[in-house]
LOSE-38936 format. One record per residue (C-alpha): residue number from 1; x, y, z. Coordinates in Angstrom, 1 decimal, always signed. Layout:
N
<mido n="NUM" X="X" Y="Y" Z="Z"/>
...
***
This chain:
320
<mido n="1" X="-8.1" Y="+25.6" Z="-8.3"/>
<mido n="2" X="-6.7" Y="+22.3" Z="-7.1"/>
<mido n="3" X="-7.1" Y="+19.2" Z="-9.2"/>
<mido n="4" X="-9.3" Y="+16.4" Z="-8.1"/>
<mido n="5" X="-7.4" Y="+13.5" Z="-6.6"/>
<mido n="6" X="-7.2" Y="+10.4" Z="-8.7"/>
<mido n="7" X="-8.3" Y="+8.3" Z="-5.7"/>
<mido n="8" X="-10.4" Y="+9.3" Z="-2.7"/>
<mido n="9" X="-11.1" Y="+7.0" Z="+0.2"/>
<mido n="10" X="-13.6" Y="+8.2" Z="+2.8"/>
<mido n="11" X="-14.4" Y="+6.5" Z="+6.1"/>
<mido n="12" X="-13.5" Y="+3.1" Z="+4.8"/>
<mido n="13" X="-14.5" Y="+0.1" Z="+6.9"/>
<mido n="14" X="-13.8" Y="-3.6" Z="+6.2"/>
<mido n="15" X="-15.0" Y="-6.2" Z="+8.8"/>
<mido n="16" X="-14.8" Y="-10.0" Z="+8.5"/>
<mido n="17" X="-17.0" Y="-12.4" Z="+10.4"/>
<mido n="18" X="-15.1" Y="-14.6" Z="+12.9"/>
<mido n="19" X="-17.4" Y="-17.2" Z="+14.3"/>
<mido n="20" X="-20.6" Y="-16.7" Z="+16.2"/>
<mido n="21" X="-21.2" Y="-13.0" Z="+17.2"/>
<mido n="22" X="-17.6" Y="-12.0" Z="+16.5"/>
<mido n="23" X="-16.2" Y="-9.6" Z="+14.0"/>
<mido n="24" X="-12.6" Y="-8.8" Z="+12.9"/>
<mido n="25" X="-12.3" Y="-5.0" Z="+12.6"/>
<mido n="26" X="-9.6" Y="-5.1" Z="+9.9"/>
<mido n="27" X="-10.0" Y="-1.6" Z="+8.5"/>
<mido n="28" X="-12.0" Y="+0.9" Z="+10.6"/>
<mido n="29" X="-12.9" Y="+4.4" Z="+9.4"/>
<mido n="30" X="-9.8" Y="+5.1" Z="+7.2"/>
<mido n="31" X="-9.8" Y="+8.2" Z="+4.9"/>
<mido n="32" X="-7.1" Y="+9.5" Z="+2.5"/>
<mido n="33" X="-6.6" Y="+10.8" Z="-1.0"/>
<mido n="34" X="-4.0" Y="+10.2" Z="-3.7"/>
<mido n="35" X="-3.1" Y="+12.8" Z="-6.3"/>
<mido n="36" X="-2.1" Y="+12.1" Z="-9.9"/>
<mido n="37" X="+1.6" Y="+11.3" Z="-10.2"/>
<mido n="38" X="+2.1" Y="+11.1" Z="-6.4"/>
<mido n="39" X="+2.9" Y="+8.2" Z="-4.0"/>
<mido n="40" X="+1.2" Y="+7.6" Z="-0.6"/>
<mido n="41" X="+3.1" Y="+5.3" Z="+1.6"/>
<mido n="42" X="+1.1" Y="+3.2" Z="+4.1"/>
<mido n="43" X="+3.0" Y="+1.8" Z="+7.0"/>
<mido n="44" X="+2.4" Y="-0.1" Z="+10.2"/>
<mido n="45" X="+3.1" Y="-3.4" Z="+12.0"/>
<mido n="46" X="+1.9" Y="-6.7" Z="+10.6"/>
<mido n="47" X="-1.8" Y="-7.1" Z="+11.2"/>
<mido n="48" X="-2.5" Y="-3.4" Z="+11.3"/>
<mido n="49" X="-4.8" Y="-3.7" Z="+8.2"/>
<mido n="50" X="-2.8" Y="-1.9" Z="+5.5"/>
<mido n="51" X="-2.9" Y="-4.8" Z="+3.0"/>
<mido n="52" X="-6.6" Y="-5.4" Z="+3.7"/>
<mido n="53" X="-7.2" Y="-1.7" Z="+3.1"/>
<mido n="54" X="-5.4" Y="-1.9" Z="-0.2"/>
<mido n="55" X="-7.4" Y="-5.0" Z="-1.3"/>
<mido n="56" X="-10.6" Y="-3.3" Z="-0.3"/>
<mido n="57" X="-9.7" Y="-0.1" Z="-2.2"/>
<mido n="58" X="-9.1" Y="-2.2" Z="-5.4"/>
<mido n="59" X="-12.4" Y="-4.0" Z="-4.7"/>
<mido n="60" X="-10.9" Y="-7.5" Z="-4.2"/>
<mido n="61" X="-13.0" Y="-7.3" Z="-1.0"/>
<mido n="62" X="-16.5" Y="-5.8" Z="-0.8"/>
<mido n="63" X="-16.7" Y="-2.6" Z="+1.3"/>
<mido n="64" X="-18.4" Y="-2.9" Z="+4.7"/>
<mido n="65" X="-18.9" Y="+0.9" Z="+5.0"/>
<mido n="66" X="-17.4" Y="+4.0" Z="+3.4"/>
<mido n="67" X="-16.7" Y="+5.4" Z="+0.0"/>
<mido n="68" X="-14.1" Y="+4.8" Z="-2.8"/>
<mido n="69" X="-13.9" Y="+7.2" Z="-5.7"/>
<mido n="70" X="-11.6" Y="+6.4" Z="-8.6"/>
<mido n="71" X="-11.0" Y="+9.3" Z="-11.1"/>
<mido n="72" X="-14.4" Y="+10.8" Z="-10.2"/>
<mido n="73" X="-16.3" Y="+7.5" Z="-10.4"/>
<mido n="74" X="-17.8" Y="+6.0" Z="-7.2"/>
<mido n="75" X="-16.7" Y="+2.4" Z="-7.3"/>
<mido n="76" X="-17.8" Y="+1.5" Z="-3.7"/>
<mido n="77" X="-20.8" Y="-0.7" Z="-4.6"/>
<mido n="78" X="-20.1" Y="-1.6" Z="-8.2"/>
<mido n="79" X="-20.5" Y="-5.3" Z="-9.1"/>
<mido n="80" X="-17.5" Y="-7.2" Z="-10.5"/>
<mido n="81" X="-19.0" Y="-6.9" Z="-14.0"/>
<mido n="82" X="-19.3" Y="-3.1" Z="-13.6"/>
<mido n="83" X="-15.8" Y="-3.0" Z="-12.2"/>
<mido n="84" X="-14.2" Y="-4.7" Z="-15.2"/>
<mido n="85" X="-13.8" Y="-1.7" Z="-17.5"/>
<mido n="86" X="-12.4" Y="+0.4" Z="-14.6"/>
<mido n="87" X="-9.8" Y="-2.2" Z="-13.6"/>
<mido n="88" X="-7.6" Y="-0.9" Z="-16.4"/>
<mido n="89" X="-7.2" Y="+2.3" Z="-14.3"/>
<mido n="90" X="-6.1" Y="+0.5" Z="-11.1"/>
<mido n="91" X="-3.8" Y="-2.5" Z="-10.9"/>
<mido n="92" X="-1.9" Y="-4.3" Z="-8.2"/>
<mido n="93" X="+1.6" Y="-5.5" Z="-7.6"/>
<mido n="94" X="+1.6" Y="-8.4" Z="-5.0"/>
<mido n="95" X="+4.0" Y="-9.1" Z="-2.2"/>
<mido n="96" X="+4.8" Y="-12.7" Z="-3.3"/>
<mido n="97" X="+5.7" Y="-12.8" Z="-7.0"/>
<mido n="98" X="+5.8" Y="-16.6" Z="-7.2"/>
<mido n="99" X="+2.3" Y="-17.1" Z="-5.7"/>
<mido n="100" X="+0.8" Y="-14.4" Z="-7.9"/>
<mido n="101" X="+2.1" Y="-15.7" Z="-11.2"/>
<mido n="102" X="+0.5" Y="-18.7" Z="-12.9"/>
<mido n="103" X="+3.0" Y="-21.5" Z="-13.0"/>
<mido n="104" X="+1.5" Y="-23.0" Z="-16.1"/>
<mido n="105" X="+1.8" Y="-19.8" Z="-18.2"/>
<mido n="106" X="+4.8" Y="-18.4" Z="-19.9"/>
<mido n="107" X="+5.9" Y="-14.9" Z="-19.1"/>
<mido n="108" X="+4.6" Y="-13.8" Z="-22.5"/>
<mido n="109" X="+1.1" Y="-15.1" Z="-21.7"/>
<mido n="110" X="+1.1" Y="-13.7" Z="-18.2"/>
<mido n="111" X="+1.8" Y="-10.2" Z="-19.4"/>
<mido n="112" X="-0.4" Y="-10.4" Z="-22.4"/>
<mido n="113" X="-3.4" Y="-11.7" Z="-20.4"/>
<mido n="114" X="-4.6" Y="-8.3" Z="-19.2"/>
<mido n="115" X="-4.3" Y="-6.9" Z="-22.7"/>
<mido n="116" X="-6.5" Y="-9.7" Z="-24.1"/>
<mido n="117" X="-9.0" Y="-9.6" Z="-21.1"/>
<mido n="118" X="-9.6" Y="-5.9" Z="-21.7"/>
<mido n="119" X="-9.8" Y="-6.1" Z="-25.5"/>
<mido n="120" X="-6.8" Y="-3.9" Z="-26.0"/>
<mido n="121" X="-5.4" Y="-6.4" Z="-28.5"/>
<mido n="122" X="-7.4" Y="-9.0" Z="-30.5"/>
<mido n="123" X="-4.8" Y="-11.8" Z="-30.5"/>
<mido n="124" X="-1.4" Y="-13.0" Z="-29.2"/>
<mido n="125" X="+0.5" Y="-11.8" Z="-32.2"/>
<mido n="126" X="-0.7" Y="-8.2" Z="-31.7"/>
<mido n="127" X="+0.2" Y="-8.4" Z="-28.0"/>
<mido n="128" X="+3.8" Y="-9.5" Z="-28.6"/>
<mido n="129" X="+5.2" Y="-6.1" Z="-29.3"/>
<mido n="130" X="+3.6" Y="-4.6" Z="-26.2"/>
<mido n="131" X="+4.9" Y="-7.6" Z="-24.1"/>
<mido n="132" X="+8.4" Y="-7.2" Z="-25.4"/>
<mido n="133" X="+8.4" Y="-3.5" Z="-24.8"/>
<mido n="134" X="+7.3" Y="-3.9" Z="-21.3"/>
<mido n="135" X="+9.8" Y="-6.7" Z="-20.6"/>
<mido n="136" X="+12.6" Y="-4.4" Z="-21.7"/>
<mido n="137" X="+11.2" Y="-1.5" Z="-19.6"/>
<mido n="138" X="+11.4" Y="-3.6" Z="-16.4"/>
<mido n="139" X="+14.9" Y="-4.8" Z="-17.1"/>
<mido n="140" X="+14.3" Y="-8.2" Z="-18.8"/>
<mido n="141" X="+14.6" Y="-9.1" Z="-22.5"/>
<mido n="142" X="+12.3" Y="-10.7" Z="-25.1"/>
<mido n="143" X="+14.3" Y="-13.9" Z="-24.6"/>
<mido n="144" X="+12.6" Y="-14.2" Z="-21.2"/>
<mido n="145" X="+9.2" Y="-14.2" Z="-22.8"/>
<mido n="146" X="+9.0" Y="-18.0" Z="-23.4"/>
<mido n="147" X="+10.1" Y="-19.0" Z="-19.9"/>
<mido n="148" X="+8.0" Y="-20.0" Z="-16.9"/>
<mido n="149" X="+7.9" Y="-18.4" Z="-13.4"/>
<mido n="150" X="+10.0" Y="-21.1" Z="-11.7"/>
<mido n="151" X="+12.9" Y="-20.4" Z="-14.1"/>
<mido n="152" X="+13.4" Y="-16.9" Z="-12.6"/>
<mido n="153" X="+15.0" Y="-15.5" Z="-9.5"/>
<mido n="154" X="+12.8" Y="-13.7" Z="-6.9"/>
<mido n="155" X="+13.8" Y="-10.3" Z="-8.3"/>
<mido n="156" X="+13.1" Y="-11.3" Z="-11.9"/>
<mido n="157" X="+9.7" Y="-12.7" Z="-10.9"/>
<mido n="158" X="+8.8" Y="-9.5" Z="-9.2"/>
<mido n="159" X="+9.8" Y="-7.6" Z="-12.4"/>
<mido n="160" X="+7.3" Y="-9.9" Z="-14.3"/>
<mido n="161" X="+4.6" Y="-9.0" Z="-11.8"/>
<mido n="162" X="+5.4" Y="-5.3" Z="-12.2"/>
<mido n="163" X="+5.3" Y="-5.7" Z="-16.0"/>
<mido n="164" X="+1.8" Y="-7.4" Z="-15.8"/>
<mido n="165" X="+0.5" Y="-4.5" Z="-13.6"/>
<mido n="166" X="+2.0" Y="-1.7" Z="-15.8"/>
<mido n="167" X="+1.2" Y="-3.1" Z="-19.3"/>
<mido n="168" X="-2.3" Y="-1.6" Z="-19.1"/>
<mido n="169" X="-0.8" Y="+1.9" Z="-18.2"/>
<mido n="170" X="-3.1" Y="+2.3" Z="-15.2"/>
<mido n="171" X="-3.6" Y="+5.6" Z="-13.4"/>
<mido n="172" X="-3.2" Y="+3.9" Z="-10.0"/>
<mido n="173" X="-0.9" Y="+1.0" Z="-8.9"/>
<mido n="174" X="-1.3" Y="-0.5" Z="-5.5"/>
<mido n="175" X="+2.1" Y="-1.9" Z="-4.4"/>
<mido n="176" X="+1.4" Y="-4.4" Z="-1.6"/>
<mido n="177" X="+4.9" Y="-4.8" Z="+0.0"/>
<mido n="178" X="+6.5" Y="-5.4" Z="-3.5"/>
<mido n="179" X="+10.0" Y="-5.5" Z="-2.2"/>
<mido n="180" X="+9.8" Y="-7.2" Z="+1.2"/>
<mido n="181" X="+10.8" Y="-10.7" Z="-0.2"/>
<mido n="182" X="+13.7" Y="-9.4" Z="-2.2"/>
<mido n="183" X="+17.4" Y="-8.8" Z="-1.4"/>
<mido n="184" X="+18.4" Y="-5.3" Z="-0.5"/>
<mido n="185" X="+20.3" Y="-4.7" Z="-3.8"/>
<mido n="186" X="+17.3" Y="-5.9" Z="-5.8"/>
<mido n="187" X="+15.0" Y="-3.8" Z="-3.7"/>
<mido n="188" X="+16.8" Y="-0.6" Z="-4.8"/>
<mido n="189" X="+16.5" Y="-1.7" Z="-8.5"/>
<mido n="190" X="+12.8" Y="-2.4" Z="-8.2"/>
<mido n="191" X="+12.1" Y="+0.9" Z="-6.4"/>
<mido n="192" X="+14.1" Y="+2.9" Z="-9.0"/>
<mido n="193" X="+12.2" Y="+1.1" Z="-11.8"/>
<mido n="194" X="+8.9" Y="+2.2" Z="-10.2"/>
<mido n="195" X="+10.0" Y="+5.8" Z="-9.7"/>
<mido n="196" X="+11.3" Y="+6.1" Z="-13.3"/>
<mido n="197" X="+8.0" Y="+4.8" Z="-14.6"/>
<mido n="198" X="+6.1" Y="+7.2" Z="-12.5"/>
<mido n="199" X="+8.1" Y="+10.2" Z="-13.7"/>
<mido n="200" X="+7.5" Y="+9.2" Z="-17.3"/>
<mido n="201" X="+3.8" Y="+8.2" Z="-17.1"/>
<mido n="202" X="+2.5" Y="+10.2" Z="-14.1"/>
<mido n="203" X="+1.2" Y="+7.0" Z="-12.4"/>
<mido n="204" X="+0.1" Y="+7.2" Z="-8.8"/>
<mido n="205" X="+1.2" Y="+4.6" Z="-6.3"/>
<mido n="206" X="-0.3" Y="+3.4" Z="-3.0"/>
<mido n="207" X="+2.8" Y="+1.9" Z="-1.5"/>
<mido n="208" X="+2.6" Y="-0.5" Z="+1.4"/>
<mido n="209" X="+5.7" Y="-1.5" Z="+3.3"/>
<mido n="210" X="+7.3" Y="-2.1" Z="+6.7"/>
<mido n="211" X="+10.6" Y="-0.3" Z="+6.0"/>
<mido n="212" X="+10.0" Y="+3.3" Z="+7.0"/>
<mido n="213" X="+13.2" Y="+4.5" Z="+5.4"/>
<mido n="214" X="+12.3" Y="+3.0" Z="+2.1"/>
<mido n="215" X="+8.7" Y="+4.4" Z="+2.3"/>
<mido n="216" X="+10.2" Y="+7.9" Z="+2.9"/>
<mido n="217" X="+12.3" Y="+7.5" Z="-0.1"/>
<mido n="218" X="+9.5" Y="+6.6" Z="-2.5"/>
<mido n="219" X="+6.6" Y="+8.5" Z="-1.0"/>
<mido n="220" X="+5.3" Y="+12.1" Z="-1.1"/>
<mido n="221" X="+3.0" Y="+11.4" Z="+1.8"/>
<mido n="222" X="+2.9" Y="+8.8" Z="+4.6"/>
<mido n="223" X="+0.0" Y="+7.3" Z="+6.4"/>
<mido n="224" X="+0.5" Y="+5.3" Z="+9.6"/>
<mido n="225" X="-2.0" Y="+2.6" Z="+10.5"/>
<mido n="226" X="-2.5" Y="+0.8" Z="+13.8"/>
<mido n="227" X="-5.1" Y="-1.9" Z="+14.5"/>
<mido n="228" X="-7.3" Y="-0.8" Z="+11.5"/>
<mido n="229" X="-7.1" Y="+2.9" Z="+12.2"/>
<mido n="230" X="-5.2" Y="+5.6" Z="+10.5"/>
<mido n="231" X="-3.4" Y="+7.4" Z="+13.4"/>
<mido n="232" X="-1.2" Y="+9.9" Z="+11.5"/>
<mido n="233" X="-0.8" Y="+11.2" Z="+7.9"/>
<mido n="234" X="+1.2" Y="+13.9" Z="+6.2"/>
<mido n="235" X="+4.2" Y="+14.9" Z="+4.1"/>
<mido n="236" X="+6.7" Y="+12.1" Z="+4.1"/>
<mido n="237" X="+9.6" Y="+14.3" Z="+5.3"/>
<mido n="238" X="+7.5" Y="+15.9" Z="+8.0"/>
<mido n="239" X="+6.2" Y="+12.5" Z="+9.3"/>
<mido n="240" X="+9.7" Y="+11.0" Z="+9.3"/>
<mido n="241" X="+11.5" Y="+13.9" Z="+11.0"/>
<mido n="242" X="+8.7" Y="+15.3" Z="+13.1"/>
<mido n="243" X="+6.5" Y="+12.4" Z="+14.1"/>
<mido n="244" X="+3.6" Y="+13.3" Z="+16.4"/>
<mido n="245" X="+1.8" Y="+10.1" Z="+17.3"/>
<mido n="246" X="+3.5" Y="+8.0" Z="+20.0"/>
<mido n="247" X="+3.0" Y="+5.0" Z="+17.7"/>
<mido n="248" X="+4.8" Y="+6.7" Z="+14.8"/>
<mido n="249" X="+7.6" Y="+7.7" Z="+17.1"/>
<mido n="250" X="+7.9" Y="+4.0" Z="+18.3"/>
<mido n="251" X="+8.0" Y="+2.7" Z="+14.7"/>
<mido n="252" X="+10.8" Y="+5.2" Z="+13.8"/>
<mido n="253" X="+12.6" Y="+4.3" Z="+17.0"/>
<mido n="254" X="+12.7" Y="+0.7" Z="+16.1"/>
<mido n="255" X="+14.3" Y="+1.2" Z="+12.7"/>
<mido n="256" X="+17.8" Y="-0.4" Z="+12.9"/>
<mido n="257" X="+20.8" Y="+1.9" Z="+12.6"/>
<mido n="258" X="+24.0" Y="+0.5" Z="+11.0"/>
<mido n="259" X="+26.4" Y="+2.7" Z="+13.0"/>
<mido n="260" X="+26.7" Y="+1.3" Z="+16.6"/>
<mido n="261" X="+27.5" Y="+4.7" Z="+18.1"/>
<mido n="262" X="+24.5" Y="+6.3" Z="+16.5"/>
<mido n="263" X="+22.4" Y="+3.3" Z="+17.5"/>
<mido n="264" X="+23.3" Y="+3.7" Z="+21.2"/>
<mido n="265" X="+22.4" Y="+7.4" Z="+21.0"/>
<mido n="266" X="+19.1" Y="+6.7" Z="+19.3"/>
<mido n="267" X="+16.1" Y="+6.6" Z="+21.5"/>
<mido n="268" X="+14.7" Y="+3.1" Z="+22.1"/>
<mido n="269" X="+11.3" Y="+2.2" Z="+20.8"/>
<mido n="270" X="+8.5" Y="+3.2" Z="+23.1"/>
<mido n="271" X="+6.2" Y="+0.4" Z="+21.8"/>
<mido n="272" X="+5.8" Y="-2.2" Z="+24.5"/>
<mido n="273" X="+3.4" Y="-5.1" Z="+24.9"/>
<mido n="274" X="+1.4" Y="-7.1" Z="+22.4"/>
<mido n="275" X="-0.9" Y="-6.0" Z="+19.7"/>
<mido n="276" X="-4.5" Y="-6.3" Z="+20.9"/>
<mido n="277" X="-7.0" Y="-8.5" Z="+19.0"/>
<mido n="278" X="-8.8" Y="-6.9" Z="+16.1"/>
<mido n="279" X="-11.8" Y="-9.0" Z="+17.2"/>
<mido n="280" X="-12.0" Y="-7.1" Z="+20.5"/>
<mido n="281" X="-10.1" Y="-3.9" Z="+20.0"/>
<mido n="282" X="-9.5" Y="-1.6" Z="+23.0"/>
<mido n="283" X="-12.0" Y="+1.2" Z="+23.7"/>
<mido n="284" X="-11.1" Y="+4.8" Z="+23.0"/>
<mido n="285" X="-7.7" Y="+5.2" Z="+21.4"/>
<mido n="286" X="-6.7" Y="+1.7" Z="+20.2"/>
<mido n="287" X="-3.0" Y="+2.4" Z="+21.1"/>
<mido n="288" X="-3.7" Y="+3.4" Z="+24.7"/>
<mido n="289" X="-2.8" Y="-0.1" Z="+26.0"/>
<mido n="290" X="+0.8" Y="+0.3" Z="+24.7"/>
<mido n="291" X="+1.2" Y="+4.0" Z="+24.9"/>
<mido n="292" X="+3.6" Y="+5.5" Z="+27.5"/>
<mido n="293" X="+1.5" Y="+8.8" Z="+27.5"/>
<mido n="294" X="-1.9" Y="+7.2" Z="+27.9"/>
<mido n="295" X="-4.4" Y="+8.8" Z="+30.3"/>
<mido n="296" X="-7.9" Y="+7.9" Z="+31.5"/>
<mido n="297" X="-9.3" Y="+9.9" Z="+28.6"/>
<mido n="298" X="-7.5" Y="+7.8" Z="+26.1"/>
<mido n="299" X="-9.3" Y="+4.7" Z="+27.2"/>
<mido n="300" X="-12.7" Y="+6.3" Z="+27.1"/>
<mido n="301" X="-12.7" Y="+8.6" Z="+24.1"/>
<mido n="302" X="-11.6" Y="+8.0" Z="+20.5"/>
<mido n="303" X="-9.4" Y="+10.8" Z="+19.3"/>
<mido n="304" X="-10.4" Y="+12.6" Z="+16.2"/>
<mido n="305" X="-8.0" Y="+13.2" Z="+13.3"/>
<mido n="306" X="-6.7" Y="+16.7" Z="+13.6"/>
<mido n="307" X="-4.7" Y="+18.9" Z="+11.2"/>
<mido n="308" X="-1.9" Y="+20.5" Z="+13.2"/>
<mido n="309" X="-0.7" Y="+22.5" Z="+10.2"/>
<mido n="310" X="+0.5" Y="+22.0" Z="+6.7"/>
<mido n="311" X="-1.7" Y="+18.9" Z="+6.1"/>
<mido n="312" X="+0.0" Y="+17.0" Z="+8.9"/>
<mido n="313" X="-2.8" Y="+15.2" Z="+10.7"/>
<mido n="314" X="-2.8" Y="+13.1" Z="+13.8"/>
<mido n="315" X="-5.4" Y="+11.3" Z="+15.9"/>
<mido n="316" X="-4.1" Y="+11.7" Z="+19.5"/>
<mido n="317" X="-5.4" Y="+13.4" Z="+22.6"/>
<mido n="318" X="-2.0" Y="+14.9" Z="+23.2"/>
<mido n="319" X="-2.8" Y="+17.4" Z="+20.3"/>
<mido n="320" X="-6.5" Y="+18.0" Z="+21.1"/>
***
């Protein structure tokens, strides 16, 4: 008998009002599950809704429609007061470490704040040991504890943000493009840090990023989003080497290749045109306005998500 996923998201929708009689369809009917100790990578172009999806899942935004279940508890409509004891189970690493760290607090206070807020320790003196331990785990030292965010490099600040998220030992960590603002060498260090922690603690990650090669390296499964919709999801290796949806193929085709000879041999991206407005998304398949395989049916009928085998699912009329 299979274990229950640590996180289940069903038919999630998040809409925002945008003036009179207008609505932004930021996340529209997205479903996925995340198993304990696994990583689900969420990829797509800027504006596709992946970060909004993550912030809705963690209940930074209220849910428009759908259902979110965390470790067997339905958190969809819980108030912020009711959510507080559950927030120990789900934490977030933000994209911009400088903007997400309080400039007036020392690193010690930043990392200790979640411990104090959730009553895990009763005072700063009790939190120091946990703070020092976490600093060392993320590659810093206790000498860094008395410094402020502006005294660190970008990579070091992101390590502080990771320490703050992991100090509560959450079951689920949402990584919202945690490496996009870092140098390549630092990216590898941060990714390896997260993977090592996952292997030791069994933490689950929802990993959001643009870099498909990096997502494949860190993820067990990959979900591809386009204009608020999940268009393909499956095993990371399967999605990367045998993509089905034309949008997924286009994303993979646009990944730069360092070798000029291989780059010339590689198929060019099939994604053309501009992303439609989420205020007035296209009818039918939302990708049909940019798809080289689009037919009249694509403009009229929304494709259902279909399992083509082995848990590899795609929403495309080519596989109906």
